[in-house]
N, C-alpha and C positions, 0 to 999 in steps of 0.2 A: 723862574726858569727851570727849576728842578722838579716842579710839580707834575708837569705833563708826562714825562717818562714814567713816573711812579704809577700814575693813573692807568697808563697803557698796559703796564705789567700786570696790574691787578685785574684789568678787564680780560687780558689774555688767560690768566689763571682761572678766572670765573667761567670763561667760555669752555675751557678744556674740561673742567669738572662737570659742567652741565652736559657737555657732549658725552662724556664717559657714563654719566648717570642714565641718559636717554638710551645709549647703546646697551647698557646692562638690562634696562627694562625690556627693550626689544628682544634681546636674546632669551630673557626669562619667559616672555610671552610665546616665543617660537618653540621653546622646549616643552611647555606645558601640554599643548595638543598632542605631542608625540607620546608623552607619558600617559595622557588620557586615553589615547588610542591603544597603547600597549595594555592598559588596564582592561579596556573593553574586550580586546582580543583574548586576553587570558581568561576573562570571565566566560566568554563564549566557548572556549576550549574546555573549561571545567564543566560547563553545562552539557556539552556534547559528549564528554567523557562519561558523565553520570548516566545519560540516556543510553549510550552504547553498552553500559554494564547491566542494563535491565534485560532480563531474559525474554525470549520470544513468548514464553508462557504468560508472563506478567503483562506484556503488551497485548496479547490476545484476550486475556481476561478483562483488561481495562476497556477494550472495545465492546465486549458483549456481556460482561458480568452483570451490569446493571439491569439488563433485560430479563435475567433469569428470575423466576418467581416460585414461591411456594404455594401449593394448592391444597387447602384443607377441605376435606369432604365429610359430609354426614349422610348416612343412609339408614333406613329402617330395615332391620334384618329379622325375619321370622325364625329361621333356623340356619344352621351351618353344617354341611356334611362334606368333608374333604378327605382325600387320601393322597399323600404326597408321592409324586413321581420322583424316584430316586435319581433319575438321569439329569433332571433339570431343576435348579433352584431358581424360582422366579419370585419377585417381590409380591407381597400380599395382594395387591391390585390384580396382578397378572394371574395369580392363582384363582381368584374368584372369577375373573373374566373368562378364562379358558376352562372352567369347570373341573379343576383338579379337586380331589376329595380329602378332607380331614375328618377326624372323629366327630360325631354329631354333637351339637349343642342345641337343645330344643327351646331355650328361653329367648323370646323376642327381645330385641334391644336396639338402641341407637348406636351405630358403629361409626367411629371417627377415624379417619385415615389422612395421610399426607402423601403428596407426590410433588413432582416438579413440572415446570413448563417454561416457556419463554415468549415474550412479546415480539411478534414478527410484523405486525402492522398496527396502525393507530388503534389502541383499545382492544386488540385481538391477541389472544394467547393460544399457542399451539401446544398440545400435550398428547399423551397416549389415551386411547379410548378406554383402556382398562383402568386408568387412574380415576376417571369420572363416571364410569359405568354404574348406573343405578343410583347415583347421588341425588339427594333432594335439596342439598344446600352446598354451595361452593363459595369459599372465601379465598381470595387471591392476595398473597402478601408480596410486596415489592422489596427490593434490597434496601430501600431507604426507610423501611419500617412501616410504611403506609399499607393499609389493607382495604380491599374493595370487594364488594359482592360480585360474583360472576354468574353469567347466564350462559347455559350451554346452547351454542348455535347448532351443533350437530356432531355426531360421532359415527365412525365407520368401523365396525367390528372386524371386518376382513383384513383391513390394512392397519388397524390399531391406531387410528388418528382421530383426534377430537379438537374442536375449536371452541374457545370460551370468549365471550364478550365481557369486558370490564364495565361495571356500572359506576362510572365516574368521569371526571374531566381530566384531560391530559395537561401538558404534553407527556408522552410516554417514552421511556427508553426503549429503543427498538434494536433487535439483533440484526446483524448483517448476514444475509443469506448467501451461501456460496453455491457452487455447482458440483454436485456429487458425481457427475459423469467424468470429471477431470481428476478425481482422486485415484491414487495408485497404491498397490501393496507396498508397504515400507514408509509411507507418508506418516508424519506425526499426527496423533489423535489426542485431543484434550477433552475429557468428559467433565461436564459441569452440572451440578444439581444441588438440591437442598435436602439431603437425606435427614430425616428426623427433624426438619426445620433448621438445620445447620446451614447457614447461607453460604453460597458459592464454594462448596466443597469441590476441589479440583483434583483430578487424577490424570496422569500422562501415560501414553503408550504409543503404539503404532497401528496402522491399518494392517491387519493380519490376513484378511481375505475379503473378496468382494462378491456380490451376488450369491450369498449363502442362502439356499432355499430352506424355508422353515420346516419342510418335511424331513430334512436331514436332522432336525432337532427333536423329532417326534411329535411335531404339531402338524396335523393333516387337514384341519378344517379352516385354515387361515390362508391368506393370499398376499404374501409380500416376501421380497428377498431382502436380505440384511447385509449390512456392513459388519464384518467381524473385526474386533480390536482386542488388544490385551490391556487397554486402559480400564481400570476397575470401575464397574458400575454397581453401586451399592443399593440395597433396598431403599426406596424413597427417591432414588435418582431418576426413576422412570419419567419420561416426558421432558427431561432436561436436554440441552443441546450437546452434540458432539462437534467440536470445533477443529478446524485445521490450524496450521501454524500462524496464519494471518488473522485469526480470530473470527473467521466466517463459519456459519453453521453448515455442516455437511451431513448431519444426521440427527435423529432423535433417539436418545438412549431408551432401550425397551426391555432387555432381559440379560441375565447372566446364566452361565452354566456351572454347576458344581459336580462333585463326584468325579468320575473319569472325564478328563478334559477340562478340569476346573481352571478358572482363570480366564475363560473366554467370555467376552461381552459382545453384545449385538446392538446395532442401531438401524433405524429405518432411514434409507437415503433421503436427503432433503428434497431432491427433485420429485420423487414420488409423493412425499408429504405435501409439497406445495400444490401439486395437482389435486390431491384429495381434499386439502383444505379449501381450495378454490371452489370445488364442487359443493362442499358443505356450506360455504358462505352463500353461494348462489342459489342452491336448491334445498339445502338442509339434509340432503342425502347423497349417496354415491351410487351410480349404476355400475354393476359388475356383470359384464357379459359372460354367460356360462352355457355349456352344452349338456352338463349333467353327467360327468364321468370323473372317477378318481384315476390317478396315473401312477404307474410304478416304473422307476428307473431300474433297468437290469443291464448287467454286462454280458454281452453275447460273445462267447469264446469262438463260435463259428465265424462270426462276422468281424471279430476283433475290434468291437466298438460298443458303445452304450446304445441300448434300445429303450423305447418308451412303450409300455404295454397298458392296456385298459384294465384296471383292477375291479371297477364296479361301474354299473350303469344305473342311474336314477330312473325309476319307473315313470313312464309318461313324459320323459324329458326329450329335448330336441335330439339328443344322441340316440335314444332308443327309437324314436320315430324315424330317424334317418337310416337305421339298420346297424349301428355300431354295437359290438358285442364284447363281452368279457374276453380277455386274452388277445384281442386284436392288437397288432403292433402299428403304431402311428408313424407313417413314413414322411408325410408332408402335410402341412396346414397352410392353405393359400399358396404362396410361392416359396415358403420357407421349409428347407429340409430339417427334419427334427432329430436332434441329438440329445435333448434333455427335456424333462417335463416342463421346465420353465419356458421353453420355446413354444410349446402348445398354448400355455396360459397367455403368453405375451401376444401371440398372433390372434387369438380369439378376442382378447381385450381390445386390440387395435381395430379389429373388424367392427366391433360395436354390436348392438342388438338389432333384431328385425331386418337383418341383411344376411343373405346366404354367403357361406364360405366353403370352398372346396377342401375336403380332407381325404387324403389317400392313406389307406390302411393295407396291412398285409395279413391275410388269413389263410393258414395252411398253404403257404408258398404261392398264394394267388393275390395279386394286387387288385384292390377295389377302390374306386373313386366315388365318394359320396358328397352330397350337398347338405350342409347343416345350417340351420338358422339359430344363432345363439339368442338366449333370452336373459333377462335380469335374474340374478340369483333369488330375489324375493319371489319371483314367479314360480321358481322350482319348489320353494318351501311351501307354497300354498297347495301344491298338487299331491 
């Protein structure tokens, strides 16, 4: 009679303990996902914090740094005659290329030099023409230590651009090309190169000026306008990329200035470089429309503005044949009013060769309209 109640009590105690244990398990399982999710959130925040602490310079180099290459060159030199221009210090390649003079060395020898460049398409490297000019052997070194033979596709002395093809199998790290028409004075500028074979040497500055004419630097036989920056470009940096803050190539490092105005560096705008490189890849050469004149920028006090005068006329050139003379003031080329010598160059370039263009000049207070047919610069040199 007393057994049944005892059994019921024990069953009730067992059921309560069991229910408590199951409830504890359920609560424990529910709490673990919350803890797990907190752990994941904290880890994500830590990673984002680390990323946000990386400078824009580091991010830019991570994007493009691997595409920057070292270019080792070999050339046979019979003699060397240079004299240094005190106004401009240019790296050794640039000095040879533009014919600056040093004391003579008469002994023939194999000369080895280094420059920089960057891979801009599969297996294609862009650099300065003065880096590879006259080279008989090209060795291109990548940032991962691998080296490949290079074959010169073409070079253009007037714009100082050259394209090299790598003799090997990819895949290749490629630079991201930007748009140099969108840069402004004051934008960040990051110069990258491999001076003396030191990989990915980086300097930082700003864009100091745009459309700087090379004639303002004492270079009169070349045809390109430059980006001016205070980011240091060291000897051997020639041909390396100038980057914007997003790691996009906006220019090709080409020269620096020393002496008065020291600390100024210059780069060829990437839009111009892309156009020249495209012509070199397609044709192996670049056509430069010319009419055969040198230009002088002068400030006219009477007119209170800049004027462009003809300084020299090449004999038997399109300019001479059309009647252009020394000291003529160029007023208009095509439909463009002329305020600077670069305006004349740009309009003639856009016109192309073997097609007439109208040029209005002023001679002794008289306006004269002439028709001139530009020709390629190589045709001028043959006459």
